[in-house]
C-alpha positions in Angstrom: 0.0 0.0 0.0 1.4 3.4 -1.1 1.5 6.4 1.2 -0.8 9.3 0.1 0.7 12.3 -1.8 0.8 14.8 1.1 3.5 13.2 3.2 6.6 15.2 4.3 9.5 15.1 6.7 8.6 17.5 9.5 11.6 17.6 11.7 14.8 15.9 12.7 16.4 15.6 16.2 20.2 15.6 16.5 22.4 15.0 19.5 25.5 17.2 19.5 28.6 17.5 21.6 28.8 21.4 21.7 25.4 23.1 21.5 26.9 26.7 21.4 28.9 26.1 18.3 26.1 24.3 16.5 23.6 27.1 17.5 26.0 29.7 16.1 26.3 27.7 12.8 22.6 27.3 12.2 22.0 30.9 13.1 24.9 32.7 11.4 25.7 30.5 8.5 22.2 29.2 7.6 20.1 32.0 8.9 17.8 29.8 11.1 16.0 31.3 14.1 15.4 29.8 17.5 11.8 28.6 18.1 12.3 27.0 21.5 15.0 26.8 24.1 15.4 24.9 27.3 18.4 23.6 29.2 20.6 21.7 26.8 18.1 21.8 23.9 17.0 24.2 21.2 14.6 24.2 18.2 15.2 26.0 14.9 13.1 27.1 11.9 13.8 29.2 8.9 11.7 32.0 10.3 9.5 32.8 13.3 6.4 32.0 11.3 7.7 28.6 10.1 7.4 25.2 11.7 10.4 23.9 13.7 12.5 21.7 11.4 15.5 21.0 13.7 16.0 20.1 17.3 19.5 20.0 18.8 20.2 18.4 22.2 23.6 18.6 23.8 25.3 15.5 25.3 28.9 15.9 26.1 29.2 12.2 27.1 28.0 10.9 23.7 30.4 9.6 21.1 30.4 9.7 17.3 30.4 6.4 15.4 31.0 7.3 11.8 30.2 3.8 10.4 27.1 3.1 12.5 23.7 3.4 10.9 22.2 6.8 11.3 22.3 10.1 9.5 24.0 10.6 6.2 22.6 14.1 5.7 19.5 16.3 6.3 18.4 18.0 3.1 16.8 21.5 3.4 14.7 22.4 0.5 14.7 26.0 -0.7 11.5 27.3 -2.4 13.4 29.1 -5.1 16.7 28.7 -7.0 17.5 32.3 -6.0 17.3 31.4 -2.3 19.8 28.6 -2.9 22.1 31.1 -4.7 21.9 33.4 -1.6 22.8 30.4 0.6 25.9 29.6 -1.4 27.0 33.2 -1.5 26.5 33.5 2.3 28.6 30.4 3.0 31.3 31.6 0.5 31.4 35.0 2.2 31.7 33.4 5.6 34.4 31.0 4.3 32.4 28.0 5.5 33.8 24.9 3.7 31.6 23.0 1.2 32.1 19.3 0.8 30.6 19.3 -2.7 27.9 20.5 -5.0 26.0 18.7 -7.7 23.3 18.9 -10.4 21.0 15.9 -9.9 18.8 16.6 -12.8 15.7 16.9 -10.6 17.5 19.4 -8.3 20.6 21.4 -7.7 22.5 20.9 -4.4 25.2 22.1 -2.1 26.8 19.7 0.5 28.4 20.6 3.8 28.5 19.7 7.5 27.7 21.4 10.7 30.4 21.9 13.4 29.5 18.5 14.9 30.0 16.7 11.6 26.3 16.2 10.8 25.8 16.1 7.0 23.7 18.8 5.4 22.4 19.2 1.9 20.9 22.6 0.7 19.0 22.2 -2.5 16.3 23.6 -4.8 14.1 21.5 -7.0 13.7 22.0 -10.7 10.0 22.2 -11.9 8.5 18.7 -12.1 7.8 19.1 -15.8 11.6 19.2 -16.3 12.3 15.9 -14.5 13.5 13.2 -16.9 12.0 9.7 -17.1 13.2 6.6 -18.9 10.8 3.7 -19.3 8.7 5.2 -16.6 11.6 5.5 -14.1 12.7 8.8 -12.8 16.2 9.7 -13.7 18.4 11.2 -11.0 22.0 12.0 -12.0 25.1 13.4 -10.4 26.7 16.0 -12.6 28.8 19.1 -12.0 26.8 22.0 -10.7 27.3 25.3 -12.7 27.9 27.6 -9.7 28.4 30.7 -11.9 25.1 30.1 -13.5 23.5 29.7 -10.1 25.0 33.0 -8.9 23.4 34.8 -11.9 20.1 34.5 -10.0 21.4 37.2 -7.7 22.5 39.6 -10.4 25.2 41.0 -8.1 23.0 41.6 -5.1 24.4 40.7 -1.6 23.5 37.4 0.1 21.3 39.2 2.6 18.7 37.1 4.5 19.4 33.5 3.7 16.0 31.9 4.2 12.4 32.7 3.8 9.4 31.0 5.5 9.2 28.4 2.7 12.3 26.5 3.7 11.6 23.0 4.9 13.2 19.5 5.1 12.9 18.1 1.6 14.3 14.7 2.5 16.6 12.8 4.8 19.4 10.5 3.7 20.3 7.7 6.1 23.2 5.3 6.2 21.9 1.8 6.8 23.2 -1.7 7.4 21.3 -3.5 4.6 19.6 -2.2 1.5 17.2 -5.1 1.2 16.0 -4.6 4.8 15.7 -0.9 4.1 13.4 -1.6 1.2 11.3 -4.0 3.2 10.8 -1.6 6.0 10.3 1.8 4.3 8.7 0.5 1.1 6.8 -2.7 1.9 5.8 -1.8 5.5 5.7 2.0 5.6 4.5 2.4 2.1 6.9 4.7 0.3 7.3 4.1 -3.4 10.7 3.1 -4.7 11.9 5.8 -7.1 15.5 4.7 -7.7 17.4 1.5 -6.9 19.9 1.5 -9.7 22.5 3.7 -7.9 25.1 1.3 -6.5 24.7 0.7 -2.8 21.7 3.1 -2.4 17.9 3.2 -2.4 15.6 6.2 -2.8 11.9 6.2 -1.9 9.1 8.8 -1.9 5.4 9.5 -1.7 3.3 11.3 -4.2 5.8 11.0 -7.1 8.4 13.2 -5.4 12.0 12.3 -6.4 12.8 11.1 -2.8 11.7 11.7 0.8 14.2 9.2 2.0 17.6 8.1 0.7 19.5 5.2 2.1 23.0 3.9 1.5 25.5 1.3 2.7 28.6 3.1 1.5 30.1 3.5 5.1 27.8 1.3 7.1 27.2 -2.1 5.4 26.6 -4.8 8.0 27.2 -2.4 10.9 24.9 -1.9 13.9 24.2 1.0 16.3 26.0 0.6 19.6 24.2 0.6 22.9 26.1 3.5 24.3 25.2 7.2 23.8 25.6 8.2 20.1 26.1 11.6 18.6 24.1 12.5 15.5 20.6 11.3 14.6 18.2 10.8 17.5 15.0 10.5 15.5 13.1 12.1 12.6 9.4 12.7 12.1 7.3 11.9 9.1 3.9 13.6 8.9 0.8 12.2 7.2 -2.3 14.2 6.6 -4.8 11.4 6.9 -5.5 9.9 10.4 -6.8 6.7 8.7 -3.5 6.3 6.9 -1.7 6.8 10.2 -3.7 4.2 12.0 -3.4 1.7 9.1 0.4 2.2 9.2 0.6 1.7 12.9 -1.4 -1.6 12.5 0.9 -2.8 9.8 4.0 -2.2 11.9 2.5 -3.8 15.0 1.4 -6.9 13.0 5.0 -7.2 11.7 6.3 -7.2 15.3 7.5 -3.7 15.6 7.3 -2.0 19.0 5.2 1.1 18.9 4.9 3.9 21.5 1.7 5.7 21.2 1.5 9.5 21.6 -1.3 12.1 21.0 -1.7 12.3 17.2 1.5 10.3 16.6 3.4 7.1 17.4 7.1 6.3 17.6 8.8 3.1 16.4 12.3 2.0 15.4 13.4 0.7 12.0 15.5 -2.4 11.4 18.7 -0.5 12.4 17.2 0.8 15.7 16.8 4.3 14.1 13.8 6.0 15.8 11.0 7.3 13.6 8.0 9.2 14.7 4.9 9.1 12.5 2.3 11.9 13.0 -0.9 13.3 11.6 -1.0 17.0 10.7 
């Protein structure tokens, strides 16, 4: 059973070793604003009017396990190409290092990491009528991004305010232990459609014909497991579904498959095959 069209990634929770440096990064480099703050935890959105997309919690005793299943990157979707150009110019002016940039056919993307090493993608989609299909299969490529062409969107104006209220999480990319298990959980149980499985060591799934809401790969984590001790990085992420019936049907499928479910008001939390915590909610 496929998920309905209006599904999206609402937020992600990250555990960091130094909250102050990460707060400064998301505020000064990406232009996020704080939406909530309590001892050792802060929420961020792209504007005061926007929903919170990121929660950071400090744990100085936690450790990073680079090869363990967890976060590969969080991808923040810009509503316009011009906003992505502003983001690139701001990062360049602040001399923040980029790890790469790419033209994926369906989108244009910049790659970097926050001070704690959490992967980030900043991207803007091309219009859907420009997405290429071959034999009914969406084609996502990795080509060199023309940065000079991107900067022409600004026509010489300064970077200015980086975000507007339309910035949201477009997708999350996980590193997982097993691609077949990833497909079984997120496609057959949860109900995402597979959009791309031909890229070596990776799987991409979505709802509503989007290019991907979730990416998963085994490039660094094949056969690995999450240790029992405190882990820096991904704590959990939230997937929001508009239909309460779809949410209840999904919970039933997961329970019948033997997955433990913690019920909350208007949501439930479970873990996938790699012990990655996922919250499913209704809008």
